KEKE-3310 file (N, C-alpha, C; in steps of 0.2 Angstrom, whole numbers, plus 5000, padded with zeros to 4 digits):
npx = (5175:5163:5147:5143:5132:5123:5119:5114:5102:5095:5093:5088:5075:5069:5067:5058:5047:5043:5029:5027:5033:5039:5040:5050:5059:5066:5071:5081:5089:5094:5102:5109:5112:5123:5126:5122:5120:5129:5134:5144:5150:5157:5167:5173:5182:5196:5203:5205:5218:5232:5232:5220:5210:5208:5200:5189:5185:5178:5170:5159:5157:5149:5138:5132:5129:5119:5109:5105:5101:5089:5082:5078:5070:5060:5053:5050:5040:5032:5026:5019:5009:5004:4999:4991:4981:4975:4969:4960:4954:4947:4941:4927:4913:4908:4896:4887:4872:4871:4879:4867:4873:4878:4871:4866:4862:4851:4854:4846:4843:4843:4831:4824:4822:4819:4805:4799:4801:4792:4778:4777:4780:4765:4757:4762:4772:4788:4806:4818:4835:4850:4867:4879:4888:4883:4879:4877:4866:4857:4856:4853:4849:4840:4830:4823:4830:4838:4854:4858:4851:4853:4855:4865:4877:4895:4897:4886:4886:4894:4906:4914:4930:4936:4949:4950:4941:4944:4941:4939:4936:4924:4918:4909:4903:4887:4875:4866:4851:4842:4845:4854:4870:4884:4893:4905:4910:4922:4917:4907:4901:4902:4895:4892:4877:4863:4852:4840:4833:4838:4835:4824:4822:4831:4824:4812:4818:4820:4810:4795:4779:4764:4772:4779:4789:4798:4812:4825:4840:4859:4863:4870:4875:4884:4886:4884:4878:4868:4857:4860:4869:4884:4883:4869:4850:4839:4823:4813:4796:4789:4777:4770:4757:4742:4731:4733:4733:4732:4724:4726:4740:4739:4732:4740:4750:4745:4741:4754:4760:4752:4753:4767:4767:4761:4748:4731:4722:4730:4733:4737:4743:4745:4754:4755:4769:4787:4795:4807:4804:4792:4776:4759:4767:4771:4772:4772:4764:4763:4751:4754:4759:4766:4768:4772:4787:4789:4787:4776:4767:4753:4743:4735:4736:4747:4758:4770:4784:4787:4789:4791:4781:4773:4766:4773:4782:4779:4790:4799:4793:4794:4808:4811:4808:4793:4777:4769:4758:4750:4752:4754:4760:4765:4777:4786:4797:4809:4818:4826:4833:4825:4815:4816:4821:4810:4800:4807:4812:4826:4838:4849:4855:4868:4872:4869:4878:4891:4895:4893:4892:4885:4875:4871:4865:4854:4847:4844:4838:4832:4838:4829:4817:4806:4800:4783:4767:4757:4762:4769:4778:4788:4793)
npy = (4761:4774:4772:4784:4789:4779:4784:4797:4794:4787:4799:4807:4800:4799:4812:4816:4809:4815:4822:4833:4847:4843:4831:4832:4837:4830:4821:4830:4831:4819:4816:4829:4834:4838:4824:4817:4806:4811:4821:4814:4807:4818:4822:4811:4811:4815:4804:4797:4793:4804:4808:4805:4814:4827:4827:4816:4823:4835:4828:4823:4833:4841:4831:4836:4848:4847:4837:4847:4858:4850:4848:4861:4865:4856:4858:4873:4869:4862:4872:4879:4871:4869:4884:4884:4874:4879:4893:4886:4882:4892:4900:4911:4910:4921:4922:4917:4921:4934:4931:4927:4935:4943:4954:4962:4979:4988:5006:5018:5027:5019:5010:5018:5021:5010:5010:5022:5016:5005:5013:5021:5012:5004:5012:5012:5018:5016:5014:5026:5029:5039:5047:5054:5063:5075:5085:5102:5105:5096:5096:5110:5118:5111:5111:5123:5133:5148:5157:5165:5161:5159:5144:5140:5147:5145:5144:5138:5126:5111:5112:5101:5096:5094:5089:5079:5070:5068:5077:5095:5108:5121:5133:5145:5142:5137:5125:5124:5130:5123:5109:5094:5096:5089:5074:5075:5087:5100:5109:5107:5108:5102:5096:5090:5081:5093:5090:5077:5079:5079:5066:5065:5072:5065:5053:5058:5061:5050:5041:5038:5048:5037:5043:5035:5038:5037:5045:5040:5044:5049:5067:5084:5098:5115:5117:5115:5113:5109:5104:5102:5096:5092:5081:5072:5064:5062:5061:5060:5064:5059:5062:5058:5061:5063:5066:5069:5079:5092:5090:5075:5076:5082:5071:5061:5063:5064:5053:5045:5052:5049:5034:5033:5041:5033:5038:5040:5051:5062:5079:5090:5103:5113:5127:5141:5141:5145:5137:5135:5124:5119:5124:5127:5130:5122:5123:5110:5106:5099:5092:5096:5095:5105:5106:5108:5107:5095:5086:5082:5072:5075:5077:5092:5110:5115:5118:5110:5112:5100:5097:5099:5103:5102:5107:5100:5112:5118:5122:5114:5101:5103:5105:5093:5086:5083:5085:5101:5104:5094:5085:5084:5085:5079:5086:5080:5083:5077:5078:5065:5062:5072:5066:5054:5058:5066:5057:5044:5052:5058:5069:5075:5078:5075:5064:5053:5050:5048:5036:5029:5015:5012:5022:5018:5004:5009:5017:5009:4996:4978:4968:4959:4963:4968:4981:4985:4989:4980:4972:4980:4996:5000:4988)
npz = (5111:5112:5104:5097:5086:5092:5105:5101:5095:5104:5114:5108:5102:5116:5118:5109:5113:5126:5133:5142:5149:5162:5158:5149:5155:5164:5154:5150:5162:5165:5152:5151:5164:5180:5181:5171:5158:5146:5150:5158:5148:5141:5151:5151:5143:5146:5150:5137:5126:5122:5108:5104:5110:5106:5094:5097:5109:5101:5093:5104:5111:5100:5100:5113:5111:5100:5106:5115:5108:5103:5113:5119:5106:5106:5118:5116:5105:5114:5123:5113:5110:5122:5122:5113:5116:5128:5122:5114:5123:5128:5120:5112:5106:5095:5087:5095:5107:5119:5135:5150:5159:5155:5147:5133:5127:5117:5111:5116:5103:5092:5095:5095:5083:5079:5084:5075:5063:5065:5066:5056:5045:5046:5042:5028:5024:5016:5019:5014:5010:5009:5005:5018:5014:5006:4991:4985:4979:4982:4994:4999:4986:4979:4986:4987:4993:4995:4989:4998:5010:5028:5031:5024:5028:5033:5048:5052:5044:5039:5028:5018:5015:4998:4996:5003:5001:4987:4977:4971:4983:4985:4993:4989:4979:4970:4968:4953:4949:4941:4939:4944:4948:4937:4941:4936:4937:4944:4952:4962:4977:4992:5005:5025:5027:5031:5035:5033:5022:5007:5005:5002:4991:4981:4981:4974:4962:4956:4958:4950:4955:4963:4980:4995:5009:5022:5028:5037:5047:5051:5054:5053:5060:5064:5079:5097:5113:5127:5123:5110:5097:5087:5078:5074:5074:5062:5057:5043:5033:5017:5007:4990:4980:4967:4975:4989:5003:5015:5025:5026:5028:5043:5049:5047:5055:5066:5070:5074:5083:5093:5093:5095:5109:5116:5119:5120:5118:5114:5111:5097:5090:5076:5071:5059:5051:5042:5030:5017:5008:5009:5006:5011:5029:5043:5063:5074:5088:5105:5115:5133:5152:5164:5177:5193:5190:5183:5167:5159:5145:5136:5145:5153:5151:5143:5130:5118:5107:5092:5080:5062:5048:5031:5015:5000:4992:4976:4968:4973:4967:4954:4952:4955:4944:4944:4940:4945:4944:4942:4953:4971:4987:5005:5018:5031:5046:5060:5076:5079:5093:5100:5102:5110:5119:5125:5127:5134:5145:5147:5151:5145:5129:5126:5131:5124:5115:5121:5126:5137:5147:5160:5158:5148:5150:5159:5151:5141:5129:5128:5118:5111:5112:5101:5092:5089:5083:5087:5096:5105:5106:5115:5128)
capx = (5172:5155:5145:5139:5126:5115:5117:5111:5096:5092:5091:5082:5069:5066:5065:5053:5042:5042:5024:5025:5038:5042:5044:5056:5064:5067:5076:5087:5095:5096:5107:5114:5113:5129:5128:5120:5124:5132:5140:5150:5154:5163:5171:5179:5188:5203:5205:5208:5225:5231:5231:5212:5206:5203:5195:5184:5181:5175:5163:5156:5152:5145:5133:5129:5124:5114:5103:5104:5096:5083:5077:5074:5066:5054:5052:5046:5034:5027:5023:5015:5005:4999:4996:4985:4975:4973:4967:4955:4949:4944:4939:4920:4910:4903:4890:4880:4867:4874:4877:4864:4874:4882:4865:4868:4858:4850:4854:4839:4843:4841:4825:4817:4821:4812:4798:4796:4800:4784:4772:4774:4776:4759:4755:4762:4778:4795:4810:4823:4842:4855:4873:4879:4890:4878:4881:4875:4859:4852:4856:4851:4846:4833:4824:4821:4834:4841:4859:4858:4851:4858:4857:4872:4884:4900:4893:4879:4883:4900:4910:4919:4936:4937:4955:4949:4937:4946:4937:4939:4931:4923:4913:4905:4901:4881:4872:4862:4842:4840:4845:4859:4879:4885:4898:4913:4912:4927:4916:4904:4902:4902:4893:4889:4870:4861:4845:4838:4829:4840:4834:4817:4825:4834:4818:4808:4821:4821:4804:4789:4774:4762:4776:4776:4794:4802:4820:4828:4848:4862:4864:4877:4877:4889:4881:4884:4877:4865:4851:4860:4876:4887:4880:4861:4848:4832:4818:4808:4793:4788:4771:4769:4751:4736:4726:4735:4730:4734:4721:4729:4745:4737:4729:4746:4756:4742:4741:4759:4761:4747:4755:4773:4769:4755:4743:4727:4719:4734:4732:4740:4741:4747:4756:4758:4777:4789:4800:4808:4803:4784:4769:4759:4771:4767:4775:4768:4764:4759:4749:4757:4759:4773:4766:4779:4793:4788:4784:4771:4765:4745:4739:4736:4735:4752:4760:4777:4784:4788:4791:4790:4779:4770:4764:4780:4783:4778:4795:4802:4792:4796:4816:4813:4805:4788:4773:4766:4749:4747:4755:4756:4762:4766:4781:4788:4804:4809:4824:4823:4835:4821:4806:4818:4823:4804:4797:4810:4814:4834:4838:4855:4856:4875:4874:4868:4886:4896:4898:4895:4890:4881:4870:4866:4860:4850:4841:4846:4832:4832:4838:4824:4811:4804:4794:4777:4761:4751:4766:4771:4783:4794:4793)
capy = (4768:4773:4772:4791:4788:4776:4788:4801:4791:4787:4802:4811:4797:4801:4819:4815:4805:4819:4825:4839:4852:4839:4825:4835:4842:4824:4818:4835:4830:4813:4818:4834:4835:4835:4819:4815:4802:4814:4825:4810:4806:4823:4821:4804:4813:4817:4798:4795:4794:4812:4810:4804:4818:4832:4824:4813:4829:4838:4824:4820:4841:4841:4827:4838:4853:4843:4837:4853:4861:4847:4849:4868:4864:4852:4864:4877:4866:4859:4877:4882:4866:4872:4889:4882:4872:4885:4896:4881:4880:4898:4903:4913:4909:4927:4922:4914:4924:4937:4927:4930:4939:4951:4955:4967:4982:4992:5011:5022:5030:5012:5008:5026:5021:5004:5012:5025:5011:5001:5015:5023:5005:5001:5016:5010:5019:5013:5017:5028:5031:5042:5049:5057:5067:5078:5090:5108:5105:5092:5099:5117:5120:5108:5112:5129:5136:5153:5156:5168:5159:5157:5139:5138:5150:5142:5143:5132:5121:5109:5112:5096:5098:5090:5084:5073:5065:5067:5083:5103:5112:5129:5135:5148:5139:5135:5122:5128:5130:5120:5103:5093:5097:5084:5072:5076:5093:5102:5115:5104:5110:5097:5097:5084:5084:5096:5086:5071:5081:5078:5058:5066:5076:5058:5048:5062:5062:5042:5036:5042:5046:5040:5041:5037:5036:5041:5044:5042:5046:5055:5074:5086:5105:5117:5116:5110:5112:5104:5101:5102:5092:5094:5076:5070:5059:5065:5057:5064:5059:5062:5059:5063:5058:5066:5067:5070:5087:5094:5085:5068:5077:5081:5065:5056:5064:5064:5045:5044:5056:5047:5029:5033:5044:5030:5043:5038:5056:5067:5084:5091:5109:5116:5133:5141:5144:5144:5133:5135:5118:5117:5130:5129:5126:5122:5118:5105:5105:5093:5094:5092:5098:5108:5108:5106:5107:5088:5087:5076:5074:5072:5080:5098:5114:5120:5115:5109:5110:5095:5095:5106:5100:5107:5103:5100:5117:5117:5123:5109:5097:5104:5105:5085:5084:5080:5090:5103:5105:5086:5081:5087:5080:5085:5082:5084:5081:5078:5075:5056:5062:5074:5062:5048:5061:5068:5048:5042:5054:5058:5076:5078:5076:5075:5057:5049:5050:5048:5029:5027:5009:5014:5027:5013:5000:5011:5019:5003:4991:4972:4966:4954:4968:4972:4986:4984:4992:4975:4969:4987:4999:4999:4986)
capz = (5111:5115:5098:5097:5085:5094:5109:5099:5092:5111:5118:5103:5103:5123:5118:5104:5118:5131:5130:5145:5151:5167:5158:5146:5161:5167:5149:5150:5170:5164:5147:5151:5170:5182:5181:5165:5153:5140:5152:5160:5142:5140:5156:5151:5137:5149:5151:5133:5123:5121:5100:5103:5115:5103:5090:5102:5111:5098:5092:5110:5112:5095:5101:5117:5107:5095:5111:5119:5102:5101:5119:5116:5100:5109:5124:5113:5102:5119:5125:5109:5110:5127:5121:5108:5120:5133:5117:5112:5129:5131:5114:5114:5098:5093:5084:5100:5110:5123:5142:5152:5166:5152:5143:5130:5127:5113:5113:5114:5096:5089:5100:5094:5076:5076:5084:5072:5057:5065:5066:5049:5041:5048:5037:5021:5022:5015:5023:5011:5013:5005:5008:5023:5012:5000:4984:4987:4976:4985:5002:4998:4980:4975:4992:4987:5000:4992:4991:5005:5016:5034:5034:5019:5030:5037:5055:5052:5039:5039:5022:5015:5010:4993:4995:5007:4995:4980:4974:4973:4984:4983:4997:4986:4972:4972:4964:4949:4951:4935:4940:4951:4945:4936:4945:4935:4938:4949:4958:4966:4983:4995:5014:5029:5025:5038:5037:5027:5016:5001:5002:4999:4982:4977:4979:4969:4955:4955:4956:4949:4960:4969:4985:5003:5011:5027:5028:5045:5047:5054:5050:5055:5061:5070:5086:5101:5119:5131:5117:5102:5095:5080:5074:5077:5070:5061:5052:5037:5028:5011:5002:4986:4975:4964:4979:4997:5007:5021:5031:5027:5033:5049:5051:5049:5062:5074:5073:5073:5089:5099:5093:5098:5115:5120:5123:5114:5116:5114:5107:5094:5088:5070:5070:5053:5051:5036:5028:5010:5003:5010:5006:5018:5032:5051:5066:5077:5097:5107:5124:5141:5157:5166:5183:5197:5186:5179:5160:5157:5138:5136:5151:5154:5145:5140:5123:5118:5101:5093:5074:5057:5042:5027:5008:4997:4988:4969:4964:4974:4963:4947:4951:4954:4937:4946:4937:4950:4942:4942:4958:4976:4993:5011:5019:5039:5050:5068:5078:5084:5099:5104:5104:5113:5126:5129:5129:5140:5149:5146:5152:5142:5123:5124:5134:5118:5112:5127:5126:5145:5147:5165:5156:5143:5155:5161:5147:5133:5129:5128:5111:5108:5111:5095:5094:5084:5086:5092:5104:5109:5105:5120:5133)
cpx = (5166:5152:5139:5132:5119:5113:5114:5102:5092:5089:5088:5074:5066:5065:5058:5046:5040:5034:5023:5032:5042:5045:5050:5062:5069:5073:5083:5092:5096:5103:5112:5116:5121:5130:5123:5126:5129:5136:5145:5154:5159:5167:5176:5184:5195:5206:5208:5217:5227:5231:5224:5206:5204:5198:5190:5182:5177:5168:5157:5152:5149:5138:5129:5126:5120:5107:5102:5099:5089:5080:5075:5069:5060:5050:5047:5039:5029:5025:5019:5010:5001:4995:4988:4980:4973:4966:4961:4949:4945:4941:4930:4919:4906:4898:4883:4878:4871:4872:4872:4865:4878:4878:4867:4862:4856:4850:4846:4836:4839:4833:4820:4816:4817:4805:4795:4793:4794:4780:4772:4774:4769:4756:4754:4768:4783:4799:4817:4829:4844:4860:4873:4883:4888:4881:4878:4868:4857:4851:4853:4848:4838:4828:4822:4824:4839:4849:4861:4856:4854:4860:4864:4878:4888:4898:4887:4878:4893:4902:4915:4925:4938:4941:4953:4945:4939:4944:4939:4935:4929:4917:4907:4902:4894:4879:4868:4855:4839:4840:4852:4866:4880:4893:4904:4916:4917:4925:4910:4905:4898:4899:4891:4880:4867:4853:4846:4834:4833:4838:4828:4817:4828:4827:4813:4811:4821:4814:4798:4782:4770:4769:4774:4783:4794:4809:4825:4837:4852:4862:4868:4875:4881:4886:4883:4883:4871:4858:4853:4868:4877:4884:4873:4857:4841:4828:4812:4803:4791:4782:4770:4761:4746:4732:4728:4733:4733:4730:4724:4737:4744:4736:4734:4751:4751:4741:4747:4760:4757:4750:4762:4773:4763:4750:4737:4722:4723:4735:4736:4739:4747:4747:4757:4767:4779:4795:4800:4805:4795:4781:4764:4764:4768:4770:4770:4767:4762:4758:4754:4757:4765:4772:4771:4784:4793:4784:4781:4767:4757:4742:4741:4736:4742:4755:4768:4779:4789:4792:4788:4786:4775:4770:4771:4778:4783:4785:4801:4801:4796:4803:4816:4809:4796:4783:4768:4758:4745:4748:4756:4757:4764:4773:4783:4794:4805:4815:4821:4827:4830:4816:4811:4819:4816:4800:4800:4813:4824:4835:4843:4855:4864:4877:4872:4875:4892:4898:4899:4890:4884:4874:4865:4864:4857:4843:4841:4838:4835:4833:4832:4818:4809:4800:4787:4770:4756:4755:4768:4777:4789:4792:4798)
cpy = (4769:4775:4779:4793:4785:4780:4794:4799:4790:4792:4807:4808:4799:4809:4820:4813:4809:4822:4832:4843:4846:4833:4827:4837:4836:4822:4825:4834:4824:4812:4823:4837:4835:4827:4815:4810:4806:4819:4821:4807:4811:4822:4815:4806:4812:4810:4795:4797:4800:4813:4809:4811:4824:4831:4820:4818:4832:4834:4824:4828:4843:4839:4832:4845:4852:4841:4841:4857:4857:4847:4856:4869:4861:4856:4869:4875:4862:4866:4880:4877:4869:4879:4889:4879:4875:4892:4893:4882:4887:4903:4904:4911:4916:4929:4920:4921:4927:4933:4933:4935:4945:4954:4962:4972:4988:5000:5014:5026:5024:5012:5012:5023:5015:5006:5017:5021:5008:5006:5016:5015:5003:5007:5016:5014:5017:5016:5020:5030:5035:5043:5053:5065:5070:5084:5096:5110:5101:5093:5106:5119:5119:5108:5120:5134:5141:5154:5161:5168:5159:5150:5137:5143:5144:5139:5138:5127:5117:5108:5107:5098:5093:5085:5078:5066:5064:5072:5089:5103:5118:5131:5139:5147:5135:5131:5123:5125:5124:5112:5101:5093:5088:5082:5075:5083:5096:5107:5114:5105:5104:5098:5091:5088:5088:5094:5081:5072:5080:5069:5060:5067:5067:5054:5050:5060:5054:5037:5041:5040:5041:5039:5041:5034:5040:5039:5045:5042:5050:5063:5077:5095:5107:5119:5113:5114:5109:5100:5100:5098:5092:5087:5074:5065:5063:5060:5062:5059:5064:5058:5063:5060:5064:5070:5072:5079:5087:5091:5078:5071:5078:5075:5060:5057:5065:5057:5043:5045:5052:5039:5029:5035:5037:5034:5043:5045:5062:5073:5087:5098:5112:5124:5134:5144:5145:5140:5134:5129:5116:5125:5127:5126:5126:5119:5115:5104:5100:5093:5091:5097:5099:5107:5103:5104:5100:5090:5079:5077:5070:5074:5087:5103:5119:5115:5114:5107:5104:5092:5099:5100:5105:5103:5105:5107:5114:5118:5115:5103:5098:5103:5096:5084:5081:5086:5094:5104:5098:5084:5085:5084:5085:5081:5084:5081:5083:5077:5069:5058:5065:5069:5056:5053:5062:5060:5044:5045:5056:5066:5081:5075:5073:5067:5053:5047:5048:5040:5025:5021:5009:5018:5021:5006:5003:5015:5013:5000:4983:4971:4962:4958:4971:4976:4985:4986:4987:4972:4974:4990:4998:4997:4986)
cpz = (5112:5107:5099:5094:5088:5101:5107:5096:5098:5113:5112:5103:5111:5121:5115:5109:5124:5130:5137:5148:5156:5164:5152:5149:5164:5162:5150:5157:5167:5159:5149:5160:5172:5181:5174:5161:5148:5142:5154:5155:5140:5146:5156:5148:5140:5151:5144:5130:5120:5113:5100:5106:5111:5097:5092:5104:5106:5094:5099:5111:5107:5098:5107:5114:5104:5100:5115:5115:5103:5108:5118:5112:5104:5114:5121:5109:5109:5122:5120:5108:5115:5126:5117:5112:5124:5129:5115:5117:5130:5124:5115:5107:5098:5091:5090:5104:5115:5130:5145:5157:5163:5145:5140:5129:5121:5115:5111:5107:5093:5091:5097:5087:5073:5079:5078:5064:5058:5062:5059:5043:5041:5043:5030:5020:5022:5017:5016:5013:5009:5007:5012:5020:5005:4997:4988:4986:4979:4992:5002:4992:4978:4980:4992:4992:4995:4992:4995:5011:5020:5035:5029:5022:5034:5044:5058:5050:5038:5031:5022:5012:5005:4994:4999:5004:4990:4975:4976:4978:4985:4987:4995:4982:4975:4968:4960:4950:4945:4935:4944:4944:4943:4939:4943:4936:4944:4953:4962:4973:4987:5004:5018:5029:5033:5039:5031:5021:5009:4999:5001:4991:4980:4977:4973:4963:4953:4954:4956:4955:4958:4973:4992:5006:5017:5026:5034:5044:5049:5050:5054:5055:5067:5074:5089:5109:5121:5127:5110:5103:5088:5074:5078:5073:5069:5056:5050:5035:5022:5009:4997:4980:4971:4969:4986:4997:5012:5028:5032:5030:5041:5052:5053:5055:5067:5077:5075:5081:5096:5100:5098:5106:5120:5124:5119:5113:5116:5106:5103:5091:5081:5069:5064:5054:5043:5035:5020:5005:5004:5008:5005:5022:5040:5053:5071:5084:5099:5114:5128:5147:5161:5175:5189:5196:5183:5173:5159:5150:5139:5140:5152:5149:5143:5132:5122:5110:5100:5084:5068:5049:5038:5020:5004:4994:4982:4965:4966:4968:4955:4946:4950:4948:4937:4944:4943:4949:4942:4949:4965:4981:4999:5013:5027:5041:5056:5070:5082:5092:5103:5106:5108:5120:5130:5131:5136:5145:5152:5145:5147:5134:5122:5128:5128:5115:5116:5126:5133:5146:5156:5161:5151:5147:5158:5158:5141:5137:5127:5120:5107:5108:5104:5093:5087:5087:5090:5096:5108:5108:5109:5127:5139)
residu = (UNK:UNK:UNK:UNK:UNK:UNK:UNK:UNK:UNK:UNK:UNK:UNK:UNK:UNK:UNK:UNK:UNK:UNK:UNK:UNK:UNK:UNK:UNK:UNK:UNK:UNK:UNK:UNK:UNK:UNK:UNK:UNK:UNK:UNK:UNK:UNK:UNK:UNK:UNK:UNK:UNK:UNK:UNK:UNK:UNK:UNK:UNK:UNK:UNK:UNK:UNK:UNK:UNK:UNK:UNK:UNK:UNK:UNK:UNK:UNK:UNK:UNK:UNK:UNK:UNK:UNK:UNK:UNK:UNK:UNK:UNK:UNK:UNK:UNK:UNK:UNK:UNK:UNK:UNK:UNK:UNK:UNK:UNK:UNK:UNK:UNK:UNK:UNK:UNK:UNK:UNK:UNK:UNK:UNK:UNK:UNK:UNK:UNK:UNK:UNK:UNK:UNK:UNK:UNK:UNK:UNK:UNK:UNK:UNK:UNK:UNK:UNK:UNK:UNK:UNK:UNK:UNK:UNK:UNK:UNK:UNK:UNK:UNK:UNK:UNK:UNK:UNK:UNK:UNK:UNK:UNK:UNK:UNK:UNK:UNK:UNK:UNK:UNK:UNK:UNK:UNK:UNK:UNK:UNK:UNK:UNK:UNK:UNK:UNK:UNK:UNK:UNK:UNK:UNK:UNK:UNK:UNK:UNK:UNK:UNK:UNK:UNK:UNK:UNK:UNK:UNK:UNK:UNK:UNK:UNK:UNK:UNK:UNK:UNK:UNK:UNK:UNK:UNK:UNK:UNK:UNK:UNK:UNK:UNK:UNK:UNK:UNK:UNK:UNK:UNK:UNK:UNK:UNK:UNK:UNK:UNK:UNK:UNK:UNK:UNK:UNK:UNK:UNK:UNK:UNK:UNK:UNK:UNK:UNK:UNK:UNK:UNK:UNK:UNK:UNK:UNK:UNK:UNK:UNK:UNK:UNK:UNK:UNK:UNK:UNK:UNK:UNK:UNK:UNK:UNK:UNK:UNK:UNK:UNK:UNK:UNK:UNK:UNK:UNK:UNK:UNK:UNK:UNK:UNK:UNK:UNK:UNK:UNK:UNK:UNK:UNK:UNK:UNK:UNK:UNK:UNK:UNK:UNK:UNK:UNK:UNK:UNK:UNK:UNK:UNK:UNK:UNK:UNK:UNK:UNK:UNK:UNK:UNK:UNK:UNK:UNK:UNK:UNK:UNK:UNK:UNK:UNK:UNK:UNK:UNK:UNK:UNK:UNK:UNK:UNK:UNK:UNK:UNK:UNK:UNK:UNK:UNK:UNK:UNK:UNK:UNK:UNK:UNK:UNK:UNK:UNK:UNK:UNK:UNK:UNK:UNK:UNK:UNK:UNK:UNK:UNK:UNK:UNK:UNK:UNK:UNK:UNK:UNK:UNK:UNK:UNK:UNK:UNK:UNK:UNK:UNK:UNK:UNK:UNK:UNK:UNK:UNK:UNK:UNK:UNK:UNK:UNK:UNK:UNK:UNK:UNK:UNK:UNK:UNK:UNK:UNK:UNK:UNK:UNK:UNK:UNK:UNK:UNK:UNK:UNK:UNK:UNK:UNK:UNK:UNK:UNK:UNK:UNK:UNK:UNK:UNK:UNK:UNK:UNK:UNK:UNK:UNK:UNK:UNK)
# end
């Protein structure tokens, strides 16, 4: 009688030794093929005595099933090993620099932000940040914006449903002019900040003068067309000390605009204007030419509005706990997309946010070209 245990050990060892799908298939044919050893063993059951057939047939069929299961398990193991090998060979180290043939590009917004920080950093400004979701006090009241001001209306401002941030909402509730509402109060109005001016308020509340900061970041307003988007970027600047005056403001902005646009003799014009949070206030225009339908910065007898500025209103200083009889300061703000469009000839604001790789390859910047005043802002 055939020793089934030794036969089982033989084929189990052969299956374990198979190191490829082809080798395993050869073992399967030799053991379970039409003329395989185990297949012939099963067929020979018919030659046994009648009283032995049932028991011996059951044992030999069990051996066949065990060997078949072992082959299947080995096939799965070989498949997994092959997949692991392929994955290891195809693995990409994402910490490595981009391949030259697939060089990434910096978005113009990122590049422009770096340029702004580089210029104002040389002037001694530091970067300050704040939350995108603001309360009514920091976004409006502390900036001397009255309750009836159009900027507070829902057609201009995105009011946040407090349920989405776990807080009740009441668009008609306004923060008190005497100071920020306590975080635990249930009637705090939340908005997506309409400017980065709340960062200035937070800086004045938390830091004693002198102050010299810029506040870049995302802002939100309910507007959308070729020159407006619901989300855009701003940078605002703030200086507070005992001696600063309008002449310092004009010199600061003149130096910035000439450095940013790369025009050493760029003309600037300061026009009287009105902002609730500055007094006096001014709009700033830069010289340009529109001859032949082409806009050229720094040449010609035309003007182009670029930013707003002014001396910080004494009421804003007082609300932030700064003595307006001792301290004064200036502030300014500009749209980052706007100055990027002017400098790099980008015609449509909406393309900044469409994620078109072709657009990014055209207008983007090399990742290692870090802007500096000595090395160049845009290379």
